[in-house]
C-alpha positions, 0 to 999 in steps of 0.5 A, spaced: 634 398 207 640 393 205 642 398 199 645 403 204 648 398 208 655 399 210 658 393 206 655 394 200 659 390 196 655 389 189 652 395 186 647 395 181 651 397 175 657 392 177 661 392 170 660 399 169 664 404 172 668 403 179 663 397 181 668 392 177 674 393 182 669 391 188 667 384 184 675 383 182 677 384 189 671 379 192 673 374 186 680 375 188 679 373 195 675 367 193 681 365 189 686 367 194 683 364 200 681 357 197 688 356 195 691 358 202 686 353 205 688 347 201 695 348 202 694 350 209 690 344 210 695 339 207 702 343 209 699 347 215 703 353 212 700 359 207 706 360 203 709 367 203 709 367 195 702 366 195 700 371 200 705 376 197 703 375 190 695 377 192 698 383 196 701 386 190 695 384 186 690 387 191 694 394 192 695 394 184 687 394 184 686 399 190 691 404 186 687 403 180 681 404 183 684 410 187 683 407 194 691 406 195 691 409 201 685 406 204 689 399 202 695 401 206 692 404 212 688 397 213 694 393 211 698 396 217 692 396 222 691 389 221 699 388 222 698 391 228 692 388 231 693 381 229 700 381 231 698 380 239 695 373 237 701 371 233 706 373 238 702 369 243 702 363 239 695 363 238 696 362 230 702 362 226 705 367 221 702 365 215 695 366 218 698 373 220 700 375 213 693 372 211 690 377 215 694 383 213 692 381 205 685 381 207 685 387 211 689 390 204 683 387 200 677 389 204 679 393 210 680 392 217 673 392 220 671 387 214 677 383 215 675 382 223 668 380 221 671 375 216 675 372 222 670 372 227 665 369 222 671 364 220 672 362 228 664 361 228 665 355 223 671 352 227 666 347 231 662 345 224 669 344 221 673 341 226 671 333 225 672 334 218 678 337 219 681 332 224 679 326 219 682 329 213 688 331 217 690 324 219 691 322 212 697 327 212 700 328 219 701 324 226 695 324 231 698 330 235 699 335 229 693 333 226 689 336 232 691 343 230 686 347 226 689 350 219 685 357 220 685 358 212 680 353 212 675 357 216 677 363 213 675 361 206 669 358 209 667 365 212 669 369 205 665 364 201 659 365 205 659 372 205 660 373 198 654 368 197 650 372 202 652 379 200 651 377 193 643 375 194 642 381 199 644 386 194 640 383 189 634 384 193 
C-alpha cells in the first residue's frame, strides 16, 4: 500500500537512475532547514543569502532531473499562497521565503504539509524555545516563535518517517 503512495520519497534503487535526485533534495532540505532554524532561533531572521543559495541549488537539481517547470510552478504557488499571512504580519518575510524555497524543492502540497506538521510541533517546542530565546533576547522579544525551528522539526520527522515507511 505505501509503495504506491503519493509521497513516495525513497524508491528502491535510490542511488540508481533518478532516485539520487530525490535523496539529494531531502538531504538538502535537512541542511537548509537545520541552519535556518539555528539562525532563526538566535537572531529571529533567516538570511536572504542562505535562502537564495538553496533556491538556486534546488532549481539546479530540478533542472538536471528534468522537473524544472514543476519547481518554478511550485515556487510561484507558494509565493502567492503564503503571501497573505506575511502581509497580515503573522510571520516574517524570511519565513515566507523559506516556504518558497521548500515549495521549489518538494512542491506546493508537500510544503503545506510540512508547515502544518511544523505548526503541530509548536506547543511541544514553545517552552524550550522560550527558555532558549531568553539567553539572546529581552522577555518581550523572546516570546516570539522562530518558525524555522518547527519547520525543521517537521522536515526531520517526515524524512525519518518516510524513510522507514518506504523500507517496509
